C-alpha positions as CSV (number, residue, x, y, z in Angstrom):
1,M,178.7,239.6,184.7
2,T,181.1,237.0,185.2
3,E,178.4,234.7,186.6
4,D,176.8,235.2,183.0
5,K,179.8,234.1,181.0
6,K,180.2,230.9,183.3
7,K,176.4,229.9,182.8
8,Q,176.6,230.3,178.9
9,P,179.2,227.5,178.2
10,D,177.4,225.3,180.3
11,V,174.1,225.6,178.5
12,T,175.8,224.8,175.1
13,E,177.7,221.8,176.6
14,A,174.1,220.6,177.8
15,S,172.6,220.9,174.7
16,T,175.6,219.0,172.8
17,E,174.7,216.1,175.5
18,E,171.4,215.9,174.7
19,T,172.2,215.7,171.1
20,N,174.3,212.9,171.9
21,T,172.1,211.0,173.9
22,F,169.0,211.3,171.5
23,R,171.1,209.7,169.2
24,D,171.9,207.1,171.4
25,V,168.4,206.5,172.2
26,I,167.1,205.7,168.8
27,P,166.9,201.9,168.7
28,D,168.6,199.9,165.9
29,K,165.2,198.5,164.8
30,V,164.0,202.0,163.7
31,K,167.0,202.3,161.3
32,H,166.6,198.7,159.7
33,S,165.1,198.6,156.4
34,S,162.6,195.7,157.1
35,T,160.8,197.6,159.9
36,W,159.7,200.2,157.3
37,I,159.1,197.6,154.6
38,T,156.7,195.8,157.2
39,A,155.2,199.3,157.8
40,G,154.4,199.8,154.0
41,L,153.0,196.5,153.8
42,V,150.6,197.2,156.8
43,I,149.2,200.4,154.9
44,L,148.9,198.5,151.5
45,Y,146.9,195.8,153.4
46,L,144.8,198.4,155.1
47,F,143.8,199.7,151.8
48,L,143.2,196.0,150.6
49,L,140.7,195.6,153.7
50,G,139.0,198.6,152.5
51,F,138.5,197.2,148.8
52,L,137.4,193.7,150.4
53,D,134.8,195.4,152.5
54,F,133.3,196.3,149.3
55,I,133.5,193.0,147.8
56,L,131.6,191.7,150.8
57,W,128.6,193.9,150.0
58,I,128.6,192.4,146.7
59,I,128.7,188.9,148.0
60,A,126.1,189.9,150.4
61,A,123.8,191.5,148.0
62,A,124.1,188.4,145.4
63,Q,123.6,185.7,148.2
64,F,120.6,187.7,149.3
65,L,119.3,187.7,145.4
66,F,119.9,183.8,145.2
67,S,117.8,183.4,148.2
68,V,115.1,185.2,146.7
69,F,114.9,183.6,143.6
70,T,116.1,180.0,144.4
71,K,115.2,180.0,148.2
72,E,118.8,179.1,149.1
73,P,122.2,180.8,149.0
74,S,124.7,179.9,146.4
75,A,127.2,176.9,147.6
76,H,129.9,178.6,145.4
77,L,129.6,182.0,146.8
78,S,129.5,180.4,150.3
79,N,132.6,178.5,149.8
80,F,134.3,181.7,148.4
81,S,133.2,183.9,151.4
82,I,134.7,181.2,153.8
83,R,138.1,181.7,151.9
84,L,137.9,185.4,151.8
85,R,136.9,185.6,155.6
86,N,139.8,183.3,156.5
87,Y,142.2,185.6,154.1
88,I,140.7,188.9,156.0
89,V,141.7,187.3,159.1
90,Q,145.3,186.8,158.2
91,I,145.2,190.3,157.2
92,I,144.0,191.6,160.3
93,D,146.4,189.4,162.2
94,F,149.4,190.6,160.3
95,V,148.3,194.6,160.4
96,T,147.7,194.2,164.2
97,Y,151.2,192.4,164.7
98,S,149.2,189.2,166.2
99,S,151.1,187.1,163.4
100,S,154.6,188.2,161.7
101,E,153.2,185.8,158.9
102,R,152.5,187.7,155.8
103,P,149.4,186.9,153.8
104,F,148.7,186.4,150.2
105,P,151.0,187.0,147.9
106,F,153.6,186.5,150.3
107,N,152.3,183.1,151.5
108,S,149.4,181.0,150.1
109,L,145.6,181.8,150.3
110,P,144.0,180.2,152.9
111,S,141.6,177.2,152.4
112,E,138.1,176.7,154.0
113,D,139.6,174.7,156.4
114,D,142.1,177.3,157.7
115,E,140.3,178.8,160.9
C-alpha cells in the first residue's frame, strides 16, 4: 500500500508538468491577432473565388453567344476576362500562401499586363 501512495503524487506532478510544457509549446504566432486576420481573409477570398467561378460561366456563355451571332468574341469581354484571370491568380497566390500581398481591395486591381 505504501507503494500506491508513492506513485499517486508522481502522477499529479507529471500532469502538471505536461500542462506547463503544452503552454510553452504554443508558438507566439498563434497568439498574434494578424495570424487570425489573415485566416479570416483567406476564408473570405475562398468564398469570393466561388462567386467568381459563377462570373466565369457567365462570361463564357456571353462570349459563345457573341461568337455565334457576330462570328467573333467581344473585345471588351476579352479584356475584362484577362483582368479577372489576373485577379483570380492574385487570390490563389494569397490563399495558398504563395504571396503575402493581399488582393483587391487591399491592393489595386491587376491590369491586363500583370501576369
